[in-house]
N, C-alpha and C positions, 0 to 999 in steps of 0.2 A: 699186535698191531703197534706199529712204531710211532713214537711221539717225539716231538722236539725237545731236546735237554735244553733249556733257556739258560741255565747257570753257565754252560760252557760257551755259548755264543755271546751272551750279556758280559761275562767276566773278560772274554777276549776284547770285545769292542770297546769297553769301558777301560781296560787296561791300556789298550792302544792308544786312545784318547787322551789319557793321563801322561803318558809318555809324549805324546805330540804336543800336549799343551807346554810341557817342560821344554821341549825344543823351540818352539816359537815365541816363548814369553820373554820379553826384555829385547827382542829385536824389532828392527825398523818396520818390517813387514813379515807376512806369514811365509812369502816366497825367500826372503833373505834367510829366515829360520831354518827352513827345510833344506836350502841350498848348503847351509853351514855344515849340515849333517849328511850331506851325500857325497860319496866318493865310490866311483865304480872299482877302482883297484881294491879298496878295502873290502867292499862287498864281495868281490870274488874271493878274496884270501879267506874272508870268514865263513861265507856261507857254503860256497863249493868246496874248500879247502877241507872244513870240518866234515861235510857230507861225504867227500871221497874217503877220508880217513874211516869214517864209519863203515863205509863198504869194503873195506880192508877186513874188518872184524865181524861183519854180519854176512850171511850167505844171501844170495840174490833170492831165494825162496822167501825170506823174511821181508827184504825190500818190497817185494811184490804185493805183500800183505798190507803194506803202510797205508795206502790211499783208502782201503776199506776200514782200517782201524781208525783214520781220522774221521771219516764219516760217522762211525759208531760212537765217536766221542761227542757228537752233536744230535744224537737221538737216543730215545730211551726205548728199548724193543721188549723189555721184560713185562710180562703180563702181571698185573696188581696181585699180591698175594693173597687178598681177600678173594678175588675172582678165581684164582687156582684152588682155594680151599673149597669153595662152593662147588667147583667142578669134581673134586674129588669126592665130595659128600653125595653128589648125584649119583656117580659111577658107584660108590659104595652101596647106594640104597637099591640100584638096579642089579648089582651083582648078588646081593642077599635075596632080593625077590625073585630073580630070574636065572641066576647061576652064573658062573664066570664067562661060559662061552657066549652069553648075551652081550657081553662087552664088545665082540668082535664087530657089531655094527656101529659101535660108538668110535672104534679106532680111526675110521676113515674121516671123521669130523675133528680131529684132534689135530692142530696146525703145529704143535711143538713136537718135533721129531724125536727128541729124547723120551718125552712122555709118550709118545705114540709106540715107540720101540718096547719101552717098559711095560705098557697094557697089553701089547701083543705077545710078549713073553709070558705073562699071566694067563691069557687067553691059550697059548700053546702048552701050559701046564708045566714049565720049566720050574725046577726047584728053587725056593726063595734064596737060599744061599748063592747060586748061581746068577740069579737076576742082580742081587746086591753087587757081586764081583764084577758084572759086566758093565753095570752102570756106574760104579764107582771108578773103574778103569777108563770110561769114557770120560767122566770128569776130570781125571787126571790127565790125560792127553788133552783135554781142553784148555786146562792150566798151562800146559807146556806149551800150546800154540798161542795163547795170550801172552804169556811171559817173554816170549821170544820178540813180539813186536814192543812191548813195554820196554824190554832192555835195549831195543834200538833208539827209543826216545830218550831213555836215561844216558845212553852213550853219546848221542848227539849233544844233550843238554852239558855233558862234560867236555866235550871237544869245542864246541863253539867258543867258550871263554878261552881256551888254550891257543885256538888259531886266532882269536882277537889279541892275544898278546904277541903271537908271531908277528902279525900284521903290524903291532906297534913298534915292536922291534926292528921291523924292516924300515918303517917310517922313520925312527929315531937314527938308524945309520944312514940314511939318505939325508937327514937333516944335518948330521954332524960332518957329513962329507962336504956340505957347502956352509960351513960354520963362519966362513969369512964374509958372507952376505948376511949381516945380521937383520936385515929387513925382511928375510924369508924365515926367521927362526918361529915366529909366532904362528903363522899359518902352517908351517910344516909340522909344528908340534901339535897342531889341532887335527890335522889330517892323520898324524900318527895315533893319535888316541880314539880315533873314530872307529877303528877295528874293533877295539875293547869295548866301546859303546855297543856296537852290533852284536858281538858276542854274548854280553850280559843280557841284552834285551831277548835275543833268541832263547838262550838257557833258561830266564827267569819269568819271561811272559809267555813262551810258546811250550817248548819241550818238557821242561819239567811239571808244570801244570797238567800237560796232556797225559804225560806218562802217569800221574797220580789219578786223573780222571779215569783212564783205562784200567788201572788197576783197582779202582774202587768199583767199577762195573764189572770186572772180572770176578771180584770176590762177591758180589751181589748175585752174579749168575750161578756161581758155585752154590751159594747158600740155597737158591731157588730149586736148583737141580738136586740138593740133599733132601729138601722138602719134598719133591716128586719121588724119590727113592722110597721114603717113609711112607707117603701116601699109596704108592703102588703096592708095597709089601703088605700094608694095613689092608687093602682091599683083597689082596689074595687070601689072607688069613682069614678073612669074614667077620672082622671088627665091626663093631656096631657104628653106624655112620655118626652118631654123636660122639664117640670116642676118638674116630678118625679126625673129626673137626677139632676136638680139644688137643689132640696130640699135634696137629699141623699149626694150630694157633700158637705153639710154643716157639714157632720161628718168627713170630711177629714182635715187633716192637710194642711197649706198653700202649702208646697212642694209637697204633694201627689196630690193636685188638679193641680199644674203645671205639673207633670209628665202625669196626665192622659189628660190634654189638649194638651200636646205634642204628646202623643200616638194617640189621636183622629185626630190631623193634619196629622200625619204620615199615619194612615189609610185612610184619604180623599184623600191625595196625590196618594196613591197606587190604590185607586179605580178610579180616575181620569184618571190615566196613563193607566189602563185597558180599 
């Protein structure tokens, strides 16, 4: 189940307003402040110039993944680790009580395709070494897909300030060409520097944070899938459900373990009262 990742949206909105406040502060009006920082030519050079440069380095197949990657930065699609552990404990109890073949009924109820494939391989009687190899290979390929999009944003973050500087140089050349008209020096210098402003904002407010967020989400998904591998293999080996739970808890942070312990205590209290 997907949930909104508020930190991405909140950070983006607040960061934008901080920059916007700096743009309009000290100006006669908001309109004057915004118009001071608006230049279509500079926008074209910085935004489109840097994007086309990235296109040279990145295959079209990666560019097509960018909209999906941006959406993923604003949502949290990972199942909570505590829920996943509880799921594995239930599957382990069923497997020990009714046999591994009984898990075939549970496969259709599993939403995560990675976990579903792992449990299905257990039901099919595939050797644990082969199961681990297949699942780890799938994680490796997933990391490569994620890294290709992350590299796209990192490259764009590097290109945006560079093209901002190109725009600044273009503006300075145009300014020096008309040096005899000193009344235009101030406005021309301001326009020349706008491209560098655009490039810095693009790199530091959008692309670098976005790449970092996607990288963190990728690492989190890798950790979650490594947990799934250990859970699947533990079920196949017939490990006691309590040991399965203790083993998978090692993937949790201390505060997550404490929260899960508190949740289990509350559940036990409810059951005893019933």
